[in-house]
matplotlib code that plots the C-alpha trace (Angstrom):
import matplotlib.pyplot as plt

x = [61.7, 61.3, 59.5, 58.6, 57.3, 57.7, 58.8, 62.7, 63.9, 67.8, 69.0, 70.5, 74.0, 73.5, 72.6, 74.9, 78.0, 76.1, 76.4, 80.0, 81.1, 79.2, 81.1, 84.3, 83.6, 82.7, 85.7, 87.7, 89.0, 87.0, 86.9, 84.7, 86.8, 87.8, 91.4, 92.7, 92.3, 93.3, 96.9, 96.4, 95.2, 98.7, 99.5, 101.5, 103.7, 104.2, 105.9, 107.3, 110.9, 112.8, 116.0, 118.7, 121.5, 122.2, 121.6, 118.5, 117.1, 115.3, 112.0, 112.3, 115.6, 117.0, 116.9, 117.8, 115.7, 117.5, 116.4, 112.6, 112.4, 110.1, 111.9, 109.3, 111.4, 110.5, 106.4, 105.1, 101.6, 103.6, 106.1, 103.1, 100.9, 103.2, 105.8, 108.9, 112.5, 115.5, 116.9, 119.9, 122.6, 120.4, 122.0, 120.4, 117.0, 116.5, 115.4, 112.6, 111.6, 111.1, 107.5, 108.6, 111.6, 112.7, 115.1, 117.5, 115.7, 112.5, 109.8, 108.1, 107.0, 109.0, 107.0, 108.9, 106.6, 104.5, 104.9, 107.5, 109.1, 113.2, 116.4, 117.5, 121.7, 121.7, 125.5, 125.0, 122.5, 120.7, 117.4, 114.2, 113.0, 115.6, 115.5, 117.1, 118.4, 120.0, 123.7, 125.6, 125.4, 123.9, 120.9, 120.5, 119.7, 119.3, 121.3, 119.8, 120.5, 118.9, 119.7, 119.1, 117.4, 114.6, 112.8, 111.2, 111.8, 108.1, 109.1, 112.6, 113.5, 116.2, 119.9, 122.5, 123.3, 121.4, 117.7, 114.1, 112.2, 109.3, 109.7, 107.6, 109.4, 109.5, 107.9, 110.6, 112.2, 116.0, 118.3, 122.2, 124.0, 128.0, 130.3, 133.3, 135.5, 138.9, 140.6, 141.2, 142.4, 144.2, 142.0, 141.4, 141.6, 137.8, 138.3, 136.9, 138.3, 137.3, 136.6, 135.3, 132.6, 131.0, 128.0, 128.4, 124.8, 124.0, 127.5, 126.5, 129.1, 131.5, 130.7, 132.8, 131.5, 133.2, 133.9, 133.7, 135.7, 134.4, 136.2, 139.2, 139.9, 141.3, 143.3, 146.8, 145.9, 144.9, 145.1, 145.3, 144.9, 144.0, 140.4, 138.4, 134.5, 131.9, 128.4, 126.0, 123.2, 119.9, 120.7, 123.8, 126.6, 129.1, 130.9, 134.0, 133.6, 136.7, 139.8, 143.1, 146.3, 149.8, 148.3, 150.6, 151.3, 149.7, 151.8, 148.7, 149.1, 148.4, 149.6, 147.7, 146.9, 144.7, 140.7, 138.2, 134.5, 131.7, 131.1, 127.9, 127.2, 128.0, 131.1, 134.4, 136.9, 140.2, 141.4, 144.8, 143.8, 143.6, 142.2, 140.4, 138.9, 138.5, 135.9, 134.4, 133.4, 132.9, 135.5, 137.8, 141.1, 144.5, 147.8, 150.3, 148.2, 148.2, 145.4, 147.5]
y = [-30.2, -31.2, -28.5, -27.4, -30.1, -32.9, -36.3, -36.4, -38.6, -40.3, -43.6, -45.6, -45.3, -41.4, -41.4, -43.9, -41.7, -38.2, -40.1, -40.8, -37.3, -36.1, -38.8, -37.9, -34.1, -34.4, -36.6, -33.6, -35.1, -33.1, -29.8, -27.1, -23.7, -21.8, -22.7, -19.0, -20.2, -23.6, -22.6, -21.1, -24.3, -26.5, -29.1, -27.9, -31.1, -31.6, -28.7, -28.6, -28.7, -28.1, -30.5, -27.7, -30.4, -31.3, -34.9, -36.9, -38.2, -41.5, -41.9, -41.3, -39.6, -37.2, -33.4, -30.4, -27.1, -24.4, -21.0, -20.4, -21.0, -17.7, -15.5, -12.0, -10.0, -11.7, -12.1, -11.6, -12.9, -16.0, -16.4, -16.7, -19.0, -21.2, -22.4, -24.3, -24.5, -25.7, -28.9, -28.6, -31.2, -32.8, -30.9, -32.2, -30.5, -29.5, -31.7, -33.8, -37.1, -36.9, -38.6, -39.6, -39.5, -36.4, -35.4, -32.6, -29.3, -30.8, -30.1, -32.6, -33.0, -33.8, -35.0, -32.2, -33.2, -36.4, -40.4, -41.5, -44.2, -44.0, -45.6, -45.6, -46.3, -48.3, -48.1, -50.5, -52.6, -49.8, -49.4, -49.3, -46.0, -44.1, -41.0, -40.0, -37.6, -36.5, -36.6, -33.9, -34.4, -38.0, -38.1, -41.9, -42.1, -41.1, -41.9, -43.3, -42.0, -42.5, -39.2, -36.7, -36.6, -34.6, -37.6, -40.5, -44.1, -46.0, -49.0, -50.6, -53.4, -55.0, -55.3, -52.8, -51.3, -49.9, -50.6, -49.4, -47.8, -45.8, -42.8, -39.5, -36.3, -33.0, -34.5, -35.0, -33.1, -32.2, -31.4, -30.9, -33.8, -34.2, -35.5, -36.7, -35.5, -36.1, -33.5, -34.4, -31.0, -27.9, -24.9, -22.4, -18.9, -19.0, -20.9, -24.3, -27.7, -30.8, -34.0, -37.3, -37.3, -39.8, -39.1, -40.0, -41.4, -43.2, -44.4, -44.1, -44.7, -42.1, -39.4, -36.6, -33.1, -29.5, -28.6, -24.9, -22.5, -19.1, -17.6, -19.2, -20.3, -24.0, -22.5, -22.7, -26.2, -28.7, -29.4, -32.5, -35.9, -34.6, -34.7, -33.1, -32.7, -30.6, -30.1, -30.9, -28.5, -29.5, -27.8, -30.2, -27.9, -29.0, -26.6, -27.4, -26.9, -29.1, -30.8, -31.7, -29.2, -30.4, -33.6, -35.3, -33.9, -36.7, -37.9, -38.5, -42.0, -40.5, -37.8, -34.2, -31.7, -29.1, -29.7, -26.6, -27.3, -25.3, -24.1, -24.3, -20.5, -21.6, -19.8, -21.3, -23.1, -24.7, -27.0, -29.2, -32.9, -36.6, -37.3, -39.9, -37.2, -34.6, -37.5, -37.7, -33.7, -33.8, -31.3, -31.2, -32.0, -31.3, -33.3, -30.8, -27.6, -25.0, -22.8, -19.9]
z = [-95.1, -91.0, -89.3, -86.0, -83.5, -86.0, -84.3, -84.2, -87.2, -86.2, -87.2, -84.8, -86.2, -86.0, -82.7, -81.1, -82.8, -80.9, -77.6, -78.6, -79.1, -76.3, -74.0, -75.5, -75.0, -71.5, -70.9, -72.3, -75.6, -77.8, -78.0, -79.7, -79.3, -82.3, -83.5, -82.4, -78.7, -78.5, -78.8, -75.5, -73.8, -72.5, -70.0, -67.3, -67.3, -71.1, -73.5, -76.7, -76.8, -80.3, -81.0, -81.6, -80.8, -84.4, -83.6, -83.7, -79.9, -79.4, -77.8, -73.8, -74.2, -71.1, -72.6, -70.8, -70.9, -72.8, -74.0, -74.9, -78.3, -78.4, -76.1, -74.9, -77.5, -80.2, -79.3, -75.8, -76.9, -78.6, -76.1, -73.4, -75.5, -77.0, -73.9, -75.9, -74.9, -77.2, -76.2, -74.4, -72.5, -69.5, -66.0, -62.5, -61.6, -65.4, -67.8, -69.3, -70.9, -74.8, -76.1, -79.3, -81.3, -82.9, -85.8, -85.2, -86.0, -85.3, -82.4, -80.2, -76.6, -73.6, -69.7, -67.3, -64.3, -63.6, -64.4, -67.6, -68.3, -69.2, -68.7, -65.3, -64.4, -61.4, -60.4, -57.0, -55.3, -53.2, -51.0, -52.7, -51.9, -54.3, -56.4, -59.6, -61.5, -65.0, -65.3, -67.3, -71.0, -70.8, -72.9, -72.7, -69.2, -65.3, -62.7, -59.4, -56.2, -52.5, -51.3, -53.9, -57.4, -59.2, -59.5, -57.5, -58.9, -59.0, -60.5, -62.2, -64.0, -61.4, -60.8, -61.5, -64.8, -67.5, -67.3, -68.0, -64.8, -64.4, -62.3, -61.3, -62.1, -60.0, -57.0, -54.4, -51.6, -51.0, -48.6, -48.7, -48.4, -47.2, -49.6, -50.1, -52.9, -54.7, -57.1, -60.3, -61.4, -59.3, -58.9, -61.7, -61.0, -60.1, -57.5, -59.5, -59.6, -61.5, -58.7, -57.9, -55.3, -53.2, -51.1, -47.4, -46.1, -49.3, -50.3, -53.8, -56.3, -57.3, -59.7, -61.5, -61.2, -60.3, -56.6, -55.7, -53.4, -54.2, -51.3, -52.5, -48.9, -49.9, -53.1, -51.1, -48.8, -51.3, -55.2, -57.6, -55.9, -52.4, -50.6, -48.6, -47.7, -49.7, -49.6, -52.4, -53.1, -54.7, -57.4, -57.9, -57.2, -54.9, -52.1, -50.3, -46.6, -45.1, -45.9, -44.0, -44.1, -45.6, -47.4, -49.9, -53.4, -55.6, -58.8, -61.5, -63.2, -66.5, -69.1, -68.4, -70.7, -70.2, -70.1, -71.8, -70.1, -68.6, -65.1, -63.1, -64.1, -68.0, -68.1, -69.8, -67.5, -68.1, -65.7, -66.4, -65.4, -67.7, -70.6, -69.2, -66.7, -68.8, -71.0, -67.5, -67.0, -70.0, -71.5, -74.6, -73.7, -75.4, -74.8, -73.0, -72.7, -70.6, -69.4, -69.1]

ax = plt.figure().add_subplot(projection="3d")
ax.plot(x, y, z, "-o")
ax.set_aspect("equal")
plt.show()
């Protein structure tokens, strides 16, 4: 047995391996902490997500962040140590990009801040200084915009349509934007209506969403097919601010029915609209249905 003070005898191969381990440790690639402590480390940019959608999701899918998998009421310490969200349909400003494919009911990781590759839908030729954000319930791709979005486009393949891009998530500034809207339904009792929007400053192509009139000021002034101006908030909500009085009634070009969908606060909403516009929101449409 070697004694203290004996010459050190290590093979060149073992010495090289030891140097590699030390170098890897210095670079953060190896941890000698106890297993119990390793679970306390997490990247602020990458989180765990549980596929609670019932369907498999592909690598680089756009996923919304729902309720935490572990709530404080379940286990306060695990809630703090192991942050993980249930995957829901993406919403503007609340989404991440999957780092790997995931089957229904399985857990993987998603990038919620930083640089990621993903699909991007470019609707029209626009300037290279662009932003992008999730489109409600679209797990496949982001939508590009000149003026609002939770991600900055660092590179994209070019042209229009669906394409690969590299984006920086959560590294943007935002201000409210003025937009035009055309109503696709009458007002609900809660002061909500379906509408098609177009940002004025950037001339961004139309998107379908929910216009809000919380005080009911425009309830008796405008209805289906009428237009006005709204302000789009950084969270993607649309509040009506102006509309001309005495606009002509518009006759729908397709049959009407009831459309059930979730409002901005996740409360159920019902509007009378066409099947195509209901699908764009998206909602569940019933021909000839009522909202009473």
